[in-house]
C-alpha positions, 0 to 999 in steps of 0.5 A: 499499500502506497503512502499518500502525502501531499507534494508540498509537505513531502518536498518541504520536510525532505529536501534531501529527497531526489525528484523521483521520490517527490513524484512518488505515486498517490491520490493528489488534489486538483483545484476546482474553479473558484466559482465552484464550491457546491458538492460535486456528485458525478464525474466522467472521462472519455480519455486521460484528457477530456472529462467533466463534472457535475453536482449541486445547483447545476454545477458543471465543470470540464477539463480538456488536459487531464484536470490540470485546469478546470473550467466552470460551464455552469452558466452555459447549462443554466441559460439552456435550462431557462430557455427550455423550461418555462418556469424557474428551476433549481438543477440538481445534477447526479450523473454525468457521461462522456462517450468521446471528447465532445458528446456528453450527457448530465442528468438529475432533477429540476426542482420547481418552487410551489406554494408549500415551500417543498417544491416539486421535482422532475427528471432531466437529461441535458446533452452537449456536443461541444464539451459544454459550450451549449446544451440542449434539453433532451428530457422531458420534451417540453416543446411537446408538453407545453402545459407543465402542471400535470407533469409536475405532479405525476408519480414518484419517478422525480429524479434520475440517479445514473446514466450509462451509454454503450456508445454515442447512440445507446443509452440508459437512465435509471432513478427513482421509481420502476421506470427507466428510460432508453435511447437509441438515437443519442437522446434525441428520444428517450422511450420509458421501460419498466423494472416490473419486479415489485407489485406491492404499492407500499414498497418503493423501488429506487435504481442507483445504477445500471451497467450493460453489456450490449442492448439486451444484457444489462444489470441495475442496482439499488434499494427497496423500502417500505414507505411506512418504514423508510429506515428499512431499506434492502439492496438488490441487484436485477439483471436481464439477458438476451435469453430472457423471455420478453426482455424480463427482469429477474432478481439476482440472489445475493449472499446477504439476502434481504438484509443487503445494504443499500447498493449505489453503484454496479460494474460489469466486465465481459470475460469471454463472448459467453461469460462475464463478472460483475461487482456492486458496492453500497452502504455499510462496507458492502462489496459484492461480486458475481463470478462468471457462474453466476454466483455472488460472494461478498468481500469482507475486508479488515477495518478498524473496530472504532470505525464506522464501515465505509459507505461506497457511493461509486465504482469504476474500472479502467480495465477488466481487472483494475478498479476503484470504489469510493465513498466515505467513512467516520472515524468515530462511532457516535450516536449522532453522526454529525459528531464525527465528520466523515472522511473521504475514502477510496478501495482499489482492486487489481484482480477484478474485484476478488481482493481490495485494498485501502488507499490513503485519502485522509480528507474530511468529506464525502466522495460521490463519484469515480471515473477511471480510464486507460490510455495507450502509450507508445512502446517497442513491445507488441502489446502497448503500454497502458497508462491508467487515470482515475478521478474521484469528486465530492464534497465542496468541490473536491477533485482527486486524481490518481495517475499511474504511468506504466513501466518502461523497459529501457534495454535488454542485454543477455551476457553473453549473447552466445552460450554453450548448452549446460552453461548459464549466462546473465540476463540484464533488463534496465527498466524505468517508471516515471511514478518512481522506479525504486518504489513502484516496480513490483517484478521483472521476469524473463520467459526462458521457456524457449530454452527450457528454463521456465519463467525467472524473476529478476532481481534489483541490481542497482541504478544504472543512470538517473532513471533506468534501474538494473534488474539481473538473473543468472539463467542455467541453460539446460544441457538438452537445450537445442541449438540456435537462437532462442526468444527471451521475452521480459516483462516489468510490472508495477504495483498497479499491474501495468506492464511493459514487455520486450524481447531479446534472445540468446544463441545456444551453441551445443554438440550432439552425438551421431552414428554415422554408420554401424556394421559387422564383420563378417556379416554372415558368421557360422553359428558358435563363432565370434562376430566383430561389430563396429560403429562410427560415432562422432559429435556434431557441432555446427557452430563454435565461434567464440566458445573454444572449450567444447565440454561435451564428450562421447559418454558411451556407446553400446550394442544389444546382442540379446538376439545373438546369445539366445537371450529371451527376456520376456519383456524384461529390459534389465536382462538384456545384453548390452555390450559396451563398444570400446573406441579404437583410436587406430581405426577411429571406430568403436568396436565390440566382440560377440558370440553368434549362437542363434541362427538367423539374420539379427538387426542389433540395436546400437545406442551412443550417448553424450555427456550433455544427455543426447542420445542417437540410435542405429542397427547392426545387421548380421546373419548366423548360418549353421555352416559357410555356404562353400560346402566342398571347400573349393573356395567359390559357391557354385551348383554343387554348394546349392545342392548341399545347401538344400540338402543340409536344411539351411535353406529352411531358415528364411534368413539364410536364403537371401545371404546365399543367394548373394554369395552364389557364383562369387568366390568365397575364401573361408579360413580353414578354421571355419 
């Protein structure tokens, strides 16, 4: 949890700190125009630069530089209200939404004075297409209803609490009562629809917020109460999906059931084409999350017993993972809440609402709304770097701003850039973070999966220059890493889960054992005699370059002579007869000698291994005959030998026919010892 200190106090008390330390990240106040000291109820940003806020008595302010300066455009809105509404009204604005850097809607209620001094209110929606310079009243349509007496006395739908827009055309407005408004043309027309879930006349329904995935799928959050016992309010969430019959709504089953406190805001984040999760917040520290399977869970956070649980007024996500909830709490539990002033509070989640942590905002007052946006920044990586901004507004024109600059990978350097398999190298990454490279970087990792080393955390290794700092990791290249260039993606993540990625590579030099050839001498041998077995085994090293100490060696060469000896293992490999083949420096071959006991042609497996663990295999073909085919000992194989071959019964073995045919008609010098 980052510490929040105002820039002026931090720099005045600790002049020895560097400039980067003075710029450590946190919530900072932005100055509202001097003319605006009313409470701000809502804020909305289309991007990191363009935003608007609204509140009490029709106050509207606008910024086009991320809140560094705010302009008061209240008079423009009030002028439009007086042009459209043919009697004096006071405006209270509770919601505002920007869809781009020009188009914005604000909504709330207009209060007309009456003889009973309580006034009569009705919902209003205003629209601007030039960032507040001019406004039109979109709802109600007073040009259609010039006689407003009946309109002022209609029903309980007297204010709009929340606006939601999917784009510049599709939007919804919810508020007091079961009626809500829908537009499909950017607000030129608003059509009523109904949340027909409460049928008891004494039970009042209030929708505080809505969120939508598409025109057919959305949720609303709010509360119901018995008008005879208004202190007994119960929060609810209702949902509608494209599969709902006739677009019907249904009540969500919340973990707290009928005792759920008032719910004030809701957000929906899509996970896949068919799944989503939702988060809703409300009074008494209520944070509820709906998983992709449709089940709601409540989040309980540690909180001082001496403090009241925070009442969360608003919720905003900058992406599917990062979000903020804003509201207030009281530092003392008293009979009269006025004896303990409210303090602003902000909670943050980095994992889609599963876990939350408090952000220190030690300011007296209440926060009423929050707006968060992500902004793409230039990056060398395939994925753009994302900067996050959030603004919260509240009591007496308070504006708080949070900015998270994404981290930056300055450079990557594997040392050396070429390494032999089985050895190690040092991976270096120089990274920066404008918020504070020493405090805000959470982790730096290198993905060495391409060489079989997995994902490795890099450790801080010292500052390299004024901003970029060094992270290092020693990476062991597995002995069996393949030859060639391997990618090494590096990711740096800050404490807000913002990331930057970049990639370098390492060239792995290795060698491996290879059996070029294997044979027997003689290839045809009489049963009971010895046969000499040969193999030509080498190490293949395609690239040596600067690495001259090739540490790999041929570790062993073995041949399986089980078939020659007549060993029947019955599937038990442990009883096989593997004979080591010895290196002959004169010939350059590996050799072994074995008895040839079993007549027939055999394929003898040969396996070679090197010290890095590579293996190669080959086969030696050898035929064993009861006798040699020069039966008459005249040193050639002719028709007389063919006759003897047939009479001897050797021809009955299929493995002997081919060897005899290959020798027929040729000289066959055979030592007398055979």
